[in-house]
N, CA, C and O atoms as CSV, one atom per row, in Angstrom:
chain,resi,resn,atom,element,x,y,z
A,1,MET,N,N,11.954,14.528,-19.150
A,1,MET,CA,C,10.920,14.222,-19.213
A,1,MET,C,C,10.539,13.184,-17.925
A,1,MET,O,O,11.402,12.341,-17.680
A,2,LYS,N,N,9.435,13.175,-17.165
A,2,LYS,CA,C,9.127,12.622,-15.998
A,2,LYS,C,C,7.902,11.524,-16.273
A,2,LYS,O,O,6.898,12.057,-16.746
A,3,ILE,N,N,7.834,10.484,-16.120
A,3,ILE,CA,C,6.976,9.528,-16.204
A,3,ILE,C,C,6.197,9.369,-15.233
A,3,ILE,O,O,6.844,9.358,-14.186
A,4,ASP,N,N,4.778,9.199,-15.027
A,4,ASP,CA,C,4.131,8.891,-14.100
A,4,ASP,C,C,3.852,7.396,-14.011
A,4,ASP,O,O,2.931,6.949,-14.694
A,5,ILE,N,N,4.647,6.486,-13.142
A,5,ILE,CA,C,4.784,5.090,-12.963
A,5,ILE,C,C,3.344,4.545,-12.315
A,5,ILE,O,O,2.987,3.369,-12.395
A,6,LEU,N,N,2.525,5.675,-11.613
A,6,LEU,CA,C,1.162,4.906,-11.393
A,6,LEU,C,C,0.176,4.667,-12.426
A,6,LEU,O,O,-0.818,3.953,-12.294
A,7,LYS,N,N,0.501,5.287,-13.424
A,7,LYS,CA,C,-0.393,5.077,-14.716
A,7,LYS,C,C,0.033,4.081,-15.522
A,7,LYS,O,O,-0.537,3.916,-16.600
A,8,HIS,N,N,1.042,3.302,-15.159
A,8,HIS,CA,C,1.372,2.121,-16.062
A,8,HIS,C,C,0.585,0.811,-15.620
A,8,HIS,O,O,0.196,0.628,-14.467
A,9,ASN,N,N,0.410,-0.011,-16.593
A,9,ASN,CA,C,-0.746,-1.099,-16.273
A,9,ASN,C,C,-0.177,-2.345,-15.633
A,9,ASN,O,O,-0.897,-3.343,-15.668
A,10,LEU,N,N,0.947,-2.432,-15.085
A,10,LEU,CA,C,1.466,-3.412,-14.291
A,10,LEU,C,C,1.467,-2.779,-12.812
A,10,LEU,O,O,1.412,-3.612,-11.907
A,11,VAL,N,N,1.524,-1.397,-12.428
A,11,VAL,CA,C,1.761,-0.870,-11.354
A,11,VAL,C,C,0.245,-0.895,-10.696
A,11,VAL,O,O,-0.660,-0.260,-11.238
A,12,PRO,N,N,0.030,-1.639,-9.537
A,12,PRO,CA,C,-1.533,-1.556,-8.804
A,12,PRO,C,C,-1.669,-0.364,-8.195
A,12,PRO,O,O,-0.734,0.394,-7.937
A,13,LYS,N,N,-2.803,-0.176,-7.958
A,13,LYS,CA,C,-3.349,1.058,-7.035
A,13,LYS,C,C,-2.697,1.252,-5.664
A,13,LYS,O,O,-2.823,0.321,-4.868
A,14,HIS,N,N,-2.148,2.131,-5.356
A,14,HIS,CA,C,-1.625,2.084,-3.841
A,14,HIS,C,C,-2.069,3.622,-3.371
A,14,HIS,O,O,-2.118,4.670,-4.015
A,15,GLU,N,N,-2.355,3.334,-2.061
A,15,GLU,CA,C,-3.236,4.444,-1.270
A,15,GLU,C,C,-2.416,4.535,-0.136
A,15,GLU,O,O,-1.866,3.494,0.226
A,16,ILE,N,N,-2.176,5.800,0.643
A,16,ILE,CA,C,-1.982,5.964,2.089
A,16,ILE,C,C,-3.324,5.675,2.962
A,16,ILE,O,O,-4.343,6.326,2.729
A,17,MET,N,N,-3.301,4.905,3.744
A,17,MET,CA,C,-4.521,4.566,4.729
A,17,MET,C,C,-4.368,5.883,5.679
A,17,MET,O,O,-3.311,6.382,6.066
A,18,SER,N,N,-5.491,6.249,5.912
A,18,SER,CA,C,-5.867,7.227,7.413
A,18,SER,C,C,-5.873,6.408,8.489
A,18,SER,O,O,-6.181,5.218,8.427
A,19,ASN,N,N,-5.517,7.034,9.570
A,19,ASN,CA,C,-5.718,6.355,10.957
A,19,ASN,C,C,-6.968,5.393,11.060
A,19,ASN,O,O,-6.953,4.181,11.275
A,20,SER,N,N,-8.192,6.328,10.828
A,20,SER,CA,C,-9.399,5.772,11.008
A,20,SER,C,C,-9.661,4.622,10.024
A,20,SER,O,O,-10.348,3.680,10.418
A,21,GLU,N,N,-9.198,4.624,8.851
A,21,GLU,CA,C,-9.101,3.277,7.837
A,21,GLU,C,C,-8.423,2.200,8.537
A,21,GLU,O,O,-9.024,1.153,8.776
A,22,ILE,N,N,-7.068,2.405,8.924
A,22,ILE,CA,C,-6.384,1.299,9.536
A,22,ILE,C,C,-7.157,0.854,10.692
A,22,ILE,O,O,-7.289,-0.369,10.750
A,23,LYS,N,N,-7.681,1.506,11.593
A,23,LYS,CA,C,-8.412,0.936,12.834
A,23,LYS,C,C,-9.499,0.025,12.358
A,23,LYS,O,O,-9.643,-1.101,12.834
A,24,LYS,N,N,-10.351,0.572,11.310
A,24,LYS,CA,C,-11.489,-0.202,10.759
A,24,LYS,C,C,-10.861,-1.526,9.966
A,24,LYS,O,O,-11.394,-2.635,9.987
A,25,SER,N,N,-9.876,-1.267,9.404
A,25,SER,CA,C,-9.691,-2.657,8.549
A,25,SER,C,C,-8.794,-3.669,9.411
A,25,SER,O,O,-8.530,-4.792,8.982
A,26,PHE,N,N,-8.352,-3.214,10.625
A,26,PHE,CA,C,-7.385,-4.276,11.291
A,26,PHE,C,C,-8.255,-4.639,12.800
A,26,PHE,O,O,-7.851,-5.429,13.653
A,27,LYS,N,N,-9.306,-3.983,12.850
A,27,LYS,CA,C,-9.580,-4.056,14.044
A,27,LYS,C,C,-10.182,-5.718,14.585
A,27,LYS,O,O,-10.036,-6.197,15.709
A,28,ASP,N,N,-10.739,-6.232,13.631
A,28,ASP,CA,C,-11.192,-7.682,14.020
A,28,ASP,C,C,-10.169,-8.747,13.705
A,28,ASP,O,O,-10.441,-9.933,13.892
A,29,LEU,N,N,-8.957,-8.344,13.214
A,29,LEU,CA,C,-7.939,-9.031,12.797
A,29,LEU,C,C,-6.859,-9.318,14.079
A,29,LEU,O,O,-6.491,-8.395,14.807
A,30,ASP,N,N,-6.405,-10.703,14.258
A,30,ASP,CA,C,-5.708,-10.951,15.003
A,30,ASP,C,C,-4.303,-10.883,14.395
A,30,ASP,O,O,-3.733,-11.896,13.990
A,31,TYR,N,N,-3.829,-9.811,14.349
A,31,TYR,CA,C,-2.633,-9.385,13.531
A,31,TYR,C,C,-2.073,-8.045,13.787
A,31,TYR,O,O,-2.767,-7.029,13.746
A,32,GLU,N,N,-0.635,-8.053,14.088
A,32,GLU,CA,C,-0.344,-6.748,14.476
A,32,GLU,C,C,0.577,-6.044,13.298
A,32,GLU,O,O,1.351,-6.714,12.614
A,33,ILE,N,N,0.399,-4.549,13.130
A,33,ILE,CA,C,0.703,-3.978,11.954
A,33,ILE,C,C,2.228,-4.068,11.762
A,33,ILE,O,O,2.671,-3.976,10.617
A,34,LYS,N,N,3.056,-4.241,12.799
A,34,LYS,CA,C,4.389,-4.140,12.826
A,34,LYS,C,C,4.828,-5.628,11.891
A,34,LYS,O,O,5.938,-5.664,11.360
A,35,ASN,N,N,3.901,-6.770,11.757
A,35,ASN,CA,C,4.135,-7.869,11.054
A,35,ASN,C,C,3.734,-7.618,9.707
A,35,ASN,O,O,3.764,-8.618,8.989
A,36,LEU,N,N,3.391,-6.625,9.206
A,36,LEU,CA,C,2.757,-6.510,7.869
A,36,LEU,C,C,4.265,-6.581,6.963
A,36,LEU,O,O,5.401,-6.364,7.385
A,37,PRO,N,N,3.781,-7.000,5.449
A,37,PRO,CA,C,5.143,-6.967,4.623
A,37,PRO,C,C,5.733,-5.562,4.573
A,37,PRO,O,O,4.888,-4.741,4.929
A,38,LYS,N,N,6.699,-5.109,4.305
A,38,LYS,CA,C,7.682,-3.926,4.381
A,38,LYS,C,C,7.423,-3.380,2.850
A,38,LYS,O,O,7.030,-4.133,1.958
A,39,ILE,N,N,7.677,-2.047,2.662
A,39,ILE,CA,C,7.870,-1.602,1.353
A,39,ILE,C,C,8.689,-0.088,1.434
A,39,ILE,O,O,8.150,0.910,1.912
A,40,LYS,N,N,10.016,-0.098,0.909
A,40,LYS,CA,C,10.970,0.883,1.123
A,40,LYS,C,C,10.475,2.313,0.849
A,40,LYS,O,O,9.799,2.644,-0.125
A,41,LEU,N,N,10.850,3.014,1.714
A,41,LEU,CA,C,10.460,4.580,1.380
A,41,LEU,C,C,11.155,4.959,0.202
A,41,LEU,O,O,10.800,6.004,-0.344
A,42,SER,N,N,12.203,4.210,-0.351
A,42,SER,CA,C,12.839,4.656,-1.623
A,42,SER,C,C,12.058,3.994,-2.789
A,42,SER,O,O,12.231,4.252,-3.981
A,43,ASP,N,N,11.219,3.150,-2.302
A,43,ASP,CA,C,10.337,2.515,-3.584
A,43,ASP,C,C,9.905,3.723,-4.537
A,43,ASP,O,O,9.706,4.812,-3.998
A,44,PRO,N,N,9.739,3.594,-6.000
A,44,PRO,CA,C,9.399,4.672,-6.775
A,44,PRO,C,C,8.064,5.042,-6.260
A,44,PRO,O,O,7.786,6.186,-5.903
A,45,VAL,N,N,7.292,4.099,-6.233
A,45,VAL,CA,C,5.628,4.221,-5.892
A,45,VAL,C,C,5.544,4.989,-4.418
A,45,VAL,O,O,4.630,5.803,-4.284
A,46,SER,N,N,6.431,4.773,-3.333
A,46,SER,CA,C,6.220,5.097,-2.188
A,46,SER,C,C,6.665,6.721,-2.343
A,46,SER,O,O,5.980,7.523,-1.708
A,47,LYS,N,N,7.891,7.292,-3.238
A,47,LYS,CA,C,8.143,8.432,-3.304
A,47,LYS,C,C,6.984,9.258,-4.145
A,47,LYS,O,O,6.772,10.449,-3.913
A,48,ASN,N,N,6.270,8.525,-5.127
A,48,ASN,CA,C,5.429,9.209,-5.961
A,48,ASN,C,C,4.245,9.647,-5.204
A,48,ASN,O,O,3.708,10.727,-5.450
A,49,ILE,N,N,3.813,8.829,-4.274
A,49,ILE,CA,C,2.344,8.911,-3.500
A,49,ILE,C,C,2.729,9.840,-2.201
A,49,ILE,O,O,1.878,10.218,-1.396
A,50,ASP,N,N,4.155,10.164,-2.104
A,50,ASP,CA,C,4.791,11.065,-0.729
A,50,ASP,C,C,4.413,10.132,0.574
A,50,ASP,O,O,3.780,10.600,1.520
A,51,ALA,N,N,4.793,8.979,0.536
A,51,ALA,CA,C,4.400,8.197,1.580
A,51,ALA,C,C,5.414,8.682,2.604
A,51,ALA,O,O,6.392,9.306,2.194
A,52,LYS,N,N,5.264,8.448,3.895
A,52,LYS,CA,C,6.219,8.570,4.999
A,52,LYS,C,C,6.396,7.294,5.720
A,52,LYS,O,O,5.565,6.385,5.722
A,53,GLU,N,N,7.661,7.283,6.401
A,53,GLU,CA,C,7.942,6.380,7.313
A,53,GLU,C,C,6.835,5.991,8.229
A,53,GLU,O,O,6.241,6.881,8.838
A,54,GLY,N,N,6.439,4.500,8.410
A,54,GLY,CA,C,5.288,4.214,9.468
A,54,GLY,C,C,4.122,4.129,8.821
A,54,GLY,O,O,3.272,3.379,9.301
A,55,ASP,N,N,3.794,4.936,7.488
A,55,ASP,CA,C,2.561,4.894,6.642
A,55,ASP,C,C,2.198,3.503,6.293
A,55,ASP,O,O,3.080,2.730,5.920
A,56,ILE,N,N,0.886,3.105,6.393
A,56,ILE,CA,C,0.305,1.904,6.116
A,56,ILE,C,C,-0.170,2.069,4.541
A,56,ILE,O,O,-0.948,2.999,4.326
A,57,LEU,N,N,0.174,1.361,3.574
A,57,LEU,CA,C,-0.191,1.425,2.129
A,57,LEU,C,C,-1.192,0.302,1.908
A,57,LEU,O,O,-0.919,-0.848,2.253
A,58,LYS,N,N,-2.485,0.660,1.268
A,58,LYS,CA,C,-3.314,-0.225,0.929
A,58,LYS,C,C,-3.017,-0.435,-0.504
A,58,LYS,O,O,-3.004,0.613,-1.150
A,59,ILE,N,N,-2.765,-1.561,-1.198
A,59,ILE,CA,C,-2.543,-1.750,-2.577
A,59,ILE,C,C,-3.696,-2.964,-3.200
A,59,ILE,O,O,-3.895,-4.087,-2.737
A,60,THR,N,N,-4.289,-2.379,-4.277
A,60,THR,CA,C,-5.456,-2.942,-4.374
A,60,THR,C,C,-5.120,-3.375,-6.253
A,60,THR,O,O,-4.892,-2.537,-7.126
A,61,ARG,N,N,-5.183,-4.790,-6.436
A,61,ARG,CA,C,-5.066,-5.375,-7.607
A,61,ARG,C,C,-6.112,-6.167,-8.148
A,61,ARG,O,O,-6.821,-6.974,-7.547
A,62,ASP,N,N,-6.137,-5.766,-9.673
A,62,ASP,CA,C,-6.996,-6.742,-10.340
A,62,ASP,C,C,-6.675,-8.094,-10.628
A,62,ASP,O,O,-5.558,-8.351,-11.076
A,63,SER,N,N,-7.473,-8.956,-10.437
A,63,SER,CA,C,-6.981,-10.303,-10.650
A,63,SER,C,C,-7.744,-11.047,-11.407
A,63,SER,O,O,-8.944,-10.868,-11.203
A,64,GLN,N,N,-7.422,-11.976,-12.371
A,64,GLN,CA,C,-8.351,-12.648,-13.372
A,64,GLN,C,C,-8.941,-13.618,-12.328
A,64,GLN,O,O,-10.170,-13.674,-12.364
A,65,THR,N,N,-8.388,-14.328,-11.484
A,65,THR,CA,C,-8.752,-15.275,-10.602
A,65,THR,C,C,-9.648,-15.115,-9.359
A,65,THR,O,O,-10.453,-15.926,-8.902
A,66,ALA,N,N,-9.305,-13.807,-8.888
A,66,ALA,CA,C,-9.686,-13.561,-7.402
A,66,ALA,C,C,-10.568,-12.264,-7.556
A,66,ALA,O,O,-11.085,-11.774,-6.552
A,67,GLY,N,N,-10.740,-11.728,-8.747
A,67,GLY,CA,C,-11.448,-10.350,-8.927
A,67,GLY,C,C,-10.511,-9.253,-8.590
A,67,GLY,O,O,-9.704,-8.788,-9.395
A,68,THR,N,N,-10.659,-8.848,-7.323
A,68,THR,CA,C,-10.030,-7.804,-6.840
A,68,THR,C,C,-9.255,-8.304,-5.453
A,68,THR,O,O,-9.751,-8.917,-4.507
A,69,PHE,N,N,-7.965,-7.878,-5.617
A,69,PHE,CA,C,-7.219,-8.432,-4.337
A,69,PHE,C,C,-6.462,-7.221,-3.615
A,69,PHE,O,O,-5.763,-6.437,-4.256
A,70,VAL,N,N,-6.663,-7.121,-2.167
A,70,VAL,CA,C,-6.198,-6.166,-1.533
A,70,VAL,C,C,-5.119,-6.746,-0.447
A,70,VAL,O,O,-5.325,-7.750,0.235
A,71,THR,N,N,-4.124,-6.074,-0.410
A,71,THR,CA,C,-2.927,-6.215,0.491
A,71,THR,C,C,-2.507,-5.063,1.125
A,71,THR,O,O,-3.006,-4.001,0.753
A,72,TYR,N,N,-1.661,-5.066,2.038
A,72,TYR,CA,C,-1.196,-3.982,2.772
A,72,TYR,C,C,0.616,-4.050,3.272
A,72,TYR,O,O,1.307,-5.029,3.553
A,73,ARG,N,N,0.909,-2.804,3.232
A,73,ARG,CA,C,2.526,-2.797,3.510
A,73,ARG,C,C,2.739,-1.329,4.383
A,73,ARG,O,O,2.193,-0.228,4.319
A,74,VAL,N,N,3.672,-1.832,5.110
A,74,VAL,CA,C,4.174,-0.582,5.891
A,74,VAL,C,C,5.485,-0.224,5.264
A,74,VAL,O,O,6.344,-0.960,4.776
A,75,VAL,N,N,5.435,1.184,5.400
A,75,VAL,CA,C,6.581,1.800,4.779
A,75,VAL,C,C,7.522,2.149,5.635
A,75,VAL,O,O,7.294,2.816,6.645
A,76,GLU,N,N,8.972,1.603,5.197
A,76,GLU,CA,C,10.037,1.686,6.240
A,76,GLU,C,C,11.461,2.350,5.553
A,76,GLU,O,O,11.566,2.335,4.326
A,77,LYS,N,N,12.357,2.830,6.248
A,77,LYS,CA,C,13.611,3.316,5.337
A,77,LYS,C,C,14.487,2.140,4.915
A,77,LYS,O,O,15.484,2.331,4.219
């Protein structure tokens, strides 16, 4: 039996960003993508969404204090 970890209530929403989404999200920031926090290619969520090395993941969490909180990770080996 295989369990879909993305449906677990403690796993936030993970999405692979397109190139246009990356450009739009990072164009006004003085921040280089290579400096983003990392997520391993072997991470169960990375595997589940078929992420590839170098992909940027948008992670959206619900927060009681902040409402919705978005963070980004770059996939690495």
